[in-house]
C-alpha positions in Angstrom: 9.9 -9.8 33.9 7.8 -6.7 34.7 9.7 -5.1 31.4 8.3 -8.2 29.2 4.8 -7.7 30.4 4.8 -4.1 29.2 6.1 -5.3 26.0 3.4 -7.7 25.6 0.5 -5.4 26.7 1.7 -2.7 24.0 1.5 -5.0 21.3 -1.6 -6.2 22.2 -3.1 -2.8 22.3 -1.6 -1.9 19.0 -3.3 -5.0 17.1 -6.5 -3.9 18.4 -6.3 -0.8 16.8 -4.7 -2.0 13.4 -7.4 -4.9 13.0 -4.8 -7.6 12.4 -4.5 -10.4 14.5 -1.1 -10.5 16.2 0.7 -13.9 17.6 3.5 -13.6 20.0 5.9 -16.2 19.8 8.8 -16.4 22.5 12.4 -16.4 21.3 15.5 -18.2 22.7 16.5 -14.7 24.2 13.3 -14.5 26.5 11.8 -11.9 24.4 8.7 -12.0 22.1 8.1 -11.2 18.4 5.1 -10.2 16.4 3.8 -12.5 13.9 0.9 -10.8 11.6 -1.8 -12.7 9.9 -2.6 -11.4 6.4 -6.4 -9.8 6.4 -9.1 -11.6 4.5 -10.2 -10.0 1.2 -13.4 -8.0 2.0 -14.3 -6.5 -1.4 -17.4 -7.3 -3.3 -17.2 -10.5 -5.8 -16.9 -8.8 -9.4 -18.7 -12.0 -10.9 -18.6 -13.8 -14.1 -18.0 -12.0 -17.5 -19.5 -13.0 -20.9 -19.0 -11.3 -24.1 -22.0 -12.1 -26.4 -24.4 -10.3 -29.2 -27.1 -8.6 -27.8 -30.7 -10.0 -29.2 -33.6 -8.7 -27.2 -35.1 -7.8 -23.9 -38.2 -9.6 -22.5 -40.2 -8.1 -19.7 -43.3 -10.3 -20.2 -42.4 -13.0 -17.6 -42.1 -13.1 -14.0 -38.4 -11.6 -14.4 -37.3 -9.4 -16.8 -34.7 -10.7 -19.2 -31.9 -10.0 -21.5 -31.6 -12.6 -24.4 -28.0 -12.7 -26.0 -26.3 -15.1 -28.2 -22.8 -16.5 -27.5 -21.3 -17.9 -30.6 -24.3 -20.6 -31.5 -25.6 -20.7 -28.2 -28.8 -18.5 -26.9 -28.2 -17.3 -23.4 -30.4 -15.4 -21.0 -29.7 -13.5 -18.0 -32.0 -11.9 -15.3 -32.1 -8.4 -16.0 -33.1 -6.0 -12.8 -31.3 -3.1 -14.6 -34.9 -1.8 -15.7 -33.7 1.7 -16.5 -31.2 0.4 -19.1 -32.9 -0.2 -22.4 -30.6 1.1 -25.0 -29.2 -1.7 -26.5 -30.2 -2.8 -29.8 -30.1 -5.9 -31.6 -26.7 -7.0 -32.8 -24.6 -4.8 -30.4 -21.6 -6.8 -29.1 -21.8 -6.7 -25.3 -19.9 -7.7 -22.1 -22.2 -9.0 -19.3 -20.9 -9.3 -15.6 -23.2 -12.0 -14.1 -23.6 -14.0 -10.9 -25.4 -17.3 -10.0 -28.7 -16.3 -7.9 -31.8 -18.0 -6.7 -35.1 -17.2 -8.3 -38.8 -18.6 -7.8 -40.9 -20.0 -10.5 -44.4 -18.6 -9.9 -47.3 -21.2 -10.0 -45.1 -24.0 -9.2 -45.2 -24.0 -5.3 -42.7 -21.2 -5.5 -39.9 -23.5 -6.5 -36.5 -22.2 -6.3 -34.1 -22.2 -9.1 -30.6 -21.0 -9.9 -30.3 -18.5 -12.6 -27.5 -16.0 -14.1 -28.2 -12.5 -12.8 -26.8 -9.5 -14.5 -24.6 -7.5 -12.5 -23.7 -4.8 -15.0 -23.7 -4.8 -18.9 -21.8 -2.6 -21.3 -21.8 -2.3 -25.0 -18.5 -3.0 -26.5 -19.1 -2.3 -30.2 -22.1 -1.2 -32.6 -24.3 -4.0 -34.3 -25.7 -3.6 -37.8 -29.1 -1.8 -36.2 -26.9 0.9 -34.4 -24.7 1.6 -37.5 -28.0 1.6 -39.7 -29.8 4.3 -37.2 -26.5 6.4 -37.6 -26.6 6.6 -41.3 -30.4 6.3 -42.4 -31.4 8.8 -39.3 -35.1 8.3 -40.1 -38.1 6.4 -38.9 -39.6 3.5 -40.7 -43.2 4.3 -41.5 -45.9 1.8 -41.1 -49.5 1.0 -41.5 -52.2 -1.7 -40.8 -55.7 -2.4 -41.7 -58.5 -1.4 -39.4 -59.8 -5.0 -39.1 -56.4 -5.8 -37.0 -56.4 -5.0 -33.4 -52.6 -4.4 -32.7 -51.4 -3.3 -29.3 -48.7 -0.4 -29.0 -46.5 -2.9 -27.3 -46.7 -5.5 -30.1 -46.5 -2.7 -32.7 -42.9 -1.4 -31.0 -41.8 -5.0 -30.8 -42.3 -5.5 -34.5 -40.9 -2.3 -35.3 -37.5 -3.7 -34.1 -37.9 -6.8 -36.0 -38.4 -5.0 -39.1 -35.7 -2.5 -38.5 -33.3 -5.5 -37.8 -34.3 -7.0 -41.3 -33.5 -3.5 -43.1 -30.4 -3.0 -41.4 -29.1 -6.7 -42.5 -31.0 -7.1 -45.8 -28.8 -8.1 -48.9 -31.8 -6.8 -51.2 -30.2 -4.4 -53.5 -33.2 -2.2 -54.0 -33.8 -2.0 -50.3 -29.9 -0.8 -49.9 -30.2 1.6 -52.5 -33.0 3.4 -51.0 -31.2 3.4 -47.6 -28.1 4.8 -49.4 -30.0 7.5 -50.8 -32.1 8.1 -47.9 -35.5 7.4 -49.4 -38.6 6.6 -47.5 -39.2 2.9 -46.4 -42.8 2.0 -45.3 -44.0 -1.5 -44.4 -47.5 -2.9 -44.1 -48.8 -5.3 -41.2 -51.5 -8.0 -41.8 -52.1 -11.4 -40.3 -51.7 -14.3 -42.5 -52.3 -18.0 -42.4 -49.9 -20.3 -44.6 -49.9 -24.2 -44.2 -52.3 -23.7 -41.3 -50.1 -21.6 -39.6 -50.8 -18.0 -38.5 -48.1 -15.5 -39.2 -47.6 -11.6 -39.4 -47.4 -10.8 -43.1 -45.0 -7.8 -43.4 -44.8 -5.9 -46.8 -41.6 -3.7 -47.2 -42.3 -1.0 -49.8 -40.9 2.4 -51.3 -42.4 5.1 -52.9 -41.7 5.5 -56.7 -43.4 8.1 -59.0 -46.3 8.2 -56.4 -46.9 4.6 -56.4 -46.3 2.2 -53.6 -43.9 -0.8 -54.9 -43.5 -3.7 -52.6 -39.8 -4.7 -52.3 -40.1 -7.9 -50.0 -42.4 -9.8 -48.1 -41.6 -11.2 -44.8 -43.2 -13.7 -42.5 -43.0 -13.1 -38.9 -43.9 -16.2 -36.2 -44.9 -14.6 -33.1 -44.7 -17.9 -31.3 -40.9 -18.5 -31.7 -39.9 -15.0 -32.6 -38.3 -16.4 -36.1 -38.4 -14.1 -39.2 -38.8 -15.4 -42.7 -38.0 -13.9 -46.1 -40.8 -14.9 -48.6 -39.0 -16.4 -51.8 -41.5 -15.8 -54.7 -40.2 -18.0 -57.4 -40.1 -20.9 -55.2 -43.3 -20.0 -52.9 -41.1 -20.9 -49.6 -40.0 -19.4 -46.7 -36.3 -18.7 -45.9 -35.6 -18.0 -42.3 -33.7 -14.5 -41.8 -30.9 -14.4 -39.0 -28.0 -12.3 -40.1 
């Protein structure tokens, strides 16, 4: 009996050091055998994974957002990784995200569930990334003195125009890119059918003359870009 007590004490002490729960089960021979319970997983949750096409960053609201397109569905994620602003529109990305709680300002601090980024990684270059690697020149632009555009707006518009140039099927424009010709665009406000747009004129220089290749209309309310069809005097949404 004394020997059995010593065995029980030793097994209990070993369990304390191993971190494993030990249960002693008597056997028919008067001895005790050890039953080890499996440890619970303590690693951090990896989160959900989504493959999507990157669209844009949006830091204008209470929470910084990353917008993307998954097939034909638009998705947004809370993006606290403020130091990561290297993605360009059209890049294929893998987003690891988790469900988190956010609070809507101005609405009694109402709590809502949202998708928050854990990590984001580029899988493949989109058209804009490939365009920058081949053209290797900045686009040049100008606007009238009467227009009061902020730097943040001009930077945002630059990305919109670059997105168009990289994906346009305009043969003159593609020829300019292929031959490394200078690409310019003008910016002005324009009202069309009682709606305000930003009118963009993409042009090239030929024999010291500026030739407009394509007119674009940009809707700042919804971020949509339109090609102007001169023969039909109509706007065609650009989304390639």
